[in-house]
C-alpha positions in Angstrom: -212.2 -189.0 79.7 -214.3 -192.0 78.9 -212.8 -194.4 76.2 -215.1 -193.3 73.7 -214.1 -189.9 74.1 -210.6 -191.1 73.8 -211.5 -193.1 70.7 -213.0 -189.7 69.0 -210.1 -187.8 69.8 -207.6 -190.2 68.0 -210.1 -190.4 65.1 -210.3 -186.7 64.5 -206.6 -187.1 63.2 -207.5 -189.4 60.5 -208.9 -188.7 57.0 -212.5 -187.8 57.0 -213.1 -191.1 54.8 -211.7 -193.1 57.6 -213.5 -191.4 60.4 -217.0 -192.0 58.3 -216.2 -195.6 57.9 -215.5 -196.1 61.5 -218.5 -194.2 62.6 -220.7 -196.5 60.3 -219.5 -199.4 61.8 -220.3 -198.2 65.6 -223.6 -197.0 64.2 -224.2 -200.2 62.8 -223.3 -201.9 66.0 -225.5 -199.6 68.1 -228.5 -200.1 65.7 -228.0 -204.1 65.9 -227.8 -204.0 69.7 -230.8 -201.8 70.3 -232.8 -204.2 67.8 -231.5 -207.3 69.5 -232.5 -205.9 73.1 -236.0 -204.7 71.9 -236.5 -208.5 70.3 -234.8 -210.6 72.9 -237.7 -211.4 75.2 -239.9 -212.2 72.1 -237.3 -214.1 70.9 -237.1 -216.2 74.1 -240.9 -216.5 74.2 -241.0 -218.1 70.9 -238.4 -220.5 71.9 -240.1 -221.7 74.8 -243.4 -222.1 73.0 -241.7 -223.9 70.1 -240.0 -226.3 73.0 -243.2 -227.0 74.5 -244.9 -227.8 71.1 -242.1 -230.3 70.4 -242.2 -231.7 73.9 -246.5 -232.2 72.9 -245.5 -233.8 69.8 -246.6 -231.4 67.6 -243.6 -231.4 65.4 -242.4 -234.2 63.5 -238.7 -235.2 62.8 -237.9 -234.3 59.2 -235.9 -236.6 56.9 -232.2 -235.3 56.2 
């Protein structure tokens, strides 16, 4: 039995309201992970592009 299966078995004994609250947290986390995984390469490319532009002097330091 996997850990998730064990967790689900324990959750079955909780009130429906608590089951739903926990399920919502898990689903939100899964969605966030999927979104991050899909955009990680794009974020990496953007970061590299910005660093290149900074090194080329295309950005000026902003006053605080």
